[in-house]
C-alpha positions, 0 to 999 in steps of 0.5 A: 376271456382275453379279448385277443383270443376271442374271435367274435370280439376281434371280428366285431372290432374289425367290423367296427373299425372298417364301418366307422372309417368308411362312414366318413366318406359317403357322408360328404359325397351324398350330400355334396352331390346334391349341392353340386346339382344346385350350384350347376343349375344356378350356373346354367340358369344365370350364366354367372361365372361364380357358380361355374367356379364353385361347381369346379372347386367343390367337385374336387372334394367329391372326387377325393371322398368318393375314391376313399369311400370306394377303397374303404367300403369294399373291404367292409362288405367283403367281411360278411363272407370272411368274418361273418359267414354263418350270418351271410348264409342265414340272411343271404337270400335277402341281404345279399340281394339288397347289397347287390342292388346297391352295387349294381343299381346305385354305385355303378350309376354314380361311378359311370357318370362321375367321369363325365361330371369331373372331366366333361365340362368342355367335352359334352353339351352343358345339359348332358353334363348337368344330367350327369351331375344329377345322376351322380347325386342320385346314385350316391343317395340311392346307395343310402337307400339300399344300405339303410334298407339292409341295415333296417332289416337287421333291426326289424326283420320282415317279409321272411320266414326262417327255414332250416336256419335260413331266411326265405323271402316271402315278400321282397317289398315288405322286406325292403320297406320294413318297419325301420326303413323309411325313417331310418333312410330319411334320418340318414339322408338329412344327416348327410345333407346337413353334414355336407352343408356345414362342411361347405359352410365351414370351409367357406367361413375359413376363406371369409375369415382369412379374407381370401375370395371372401365375396366369392365364398360368401355365395357358397356360405349363404347357399348353405345357410339357406338350405339348413333353414329347412334341413336342420329342423327337419333332421331334428323332427326325423330324429324324433320319429326314429326315436319313436321307432326304437320305443315301439320296436326295440324296447331293450335299445331304448332302455339302454339309450336312456339307462332306464333300469326300472319299468315305467308303466303306461299312464305315468309320467317319466323323468328324462335322464340328462346325464348319468353313469349307468352301472351294470354291476349294481343295475342302477345309475350311480349318479344322474341329472334328470329333467322332470317329466321329460321322457314322455315329451320326448317320446310322445310330446305329452306328459304321460306315456301311452305305452310302458317303457320297459327297464333293463331289469326286464331282461336277463343280463345276457339279453341286454345291450352291452357297453351301456355307457357308450350307447347312452352318451353317444345318443346324447352327443348326437342330440347335442350336436343336432341342436347346436347346428340348428342353433347356429343356423338360427343365429346366422339367419338372424345376422343375415336379416340384420345385414351383417352378412353383406359384402361390407360386413361379412369379414367382420363377423369373426365369432360367427365364422369361427362357429361355422368352422367349428361346426364342420366336423360336428356332423361327422361326429353325430353320424358316427354316434348315431350309428353307434347307438343303432348297431351297438344298441342292437346287441346281443343280436345281429338280426334283432331277436333272431340271430345272436352275434356269437352265432353269426361269426366265422370260426377263425383263428383269433390270431388271423383276425388280429392280423387283418384288424391291425392291417386295416388299422394301418392302411386306414390310418394312411388313407386318413393322412392322405385325405387330410393332406389332399383336402387341405391342399385343395383348401390352400390352393383355393378355386381356380379362377383361370379355367375356361368357361364352357361356351367360350365365355371368359371373365372380363377381369384379371383372375391370375393367382394372387389377384381378385375373385370375380366379386372382388375385382376393382371397380375400374375392371367392372363392366 
């Protein structure tokens, strides 16, 4: 069937477009919010002006991402009523409540205190401002909790009963904390935090490489490095636990992720497919590179499997996930980026311990700074790849094993959906251009070191444009 005359396919494309674009912005705000709490806490504790200027500088990126996140997130949620009305009617008793919790508990909390965080530096008590920053960060991450709860329920519906085509909630606690929920939330939480840390580190590395306020930005880079020491390995471990969830609860998705056509019985070892070209027509991989016994170690940290890994041939073609190549390689892109970021963290820590990140040496670490600059967008790619595996791998179901995607879409004229799809593509392209323009403008201008410090404290050195950052002032102006 021609895709331009297929309402379901066009509605899926539209939701994919809005979801992929929207995901770019809360990824940074949720992680950056925690960073701002750390920075402001350090300023309150030490009264070092550097931390105050860092808080003011990085909060600009928070506001930029928050604004575009709101603009792109509302249309995405509205699609449940416009393009997916049968699904909304069936799952609304639970799904609608959770989305409502996200809007009223989390988003409104974040939005309510954002103004104080941005504009209240000299208008409210420093402790009140710090509490506002904490509540903004908490609200952003509470949104992640509710969104992941709702999406996880689509993966492993629990606590409900289907009555006359609608899900009736029997146990809200069981539905909210469904089998996929905890690890999914933790995986996303650490993904947003890790992405934010490498964005902060990448921007800081750019300033260091350009020798602009290099000692000033070495602080933000070192804070990012210190945080990634814990975050990067933890993310890899939580990712493993998420893979175990798929192993136990979504065997069709696991088979698609691994391009596994034949069933591997329990008690046997299994090779792991490193690279392959899955062919749905021939129901085999045209070529592949495998790691002997690798799958057992990945799934269970041992050679032999305790449970079978079902192959795609166990299901009828219409019950298998489509776009196998997309699922298969998205999964591997996510894994590769995770290990690259962890490796970059390890190499950077070694250089730090060797004294190569000192004030005198850090500008000479060009290759390392380039590594951090290159890593800045990688977290976004990994997050998008992970959500591709999560959602495309769930197909052909919208609610796993309960509601098929073809039955979940609204009966709309395809030309109407195509019109809105093109409209969203145009508007989102303009928003992306605007975000790149204003983000690059923030970076080009750099930190404003002339801002008055709350409490009447002023730096005892020249911070006029083109002069030195607090750490770079000449020796005669110190003390």
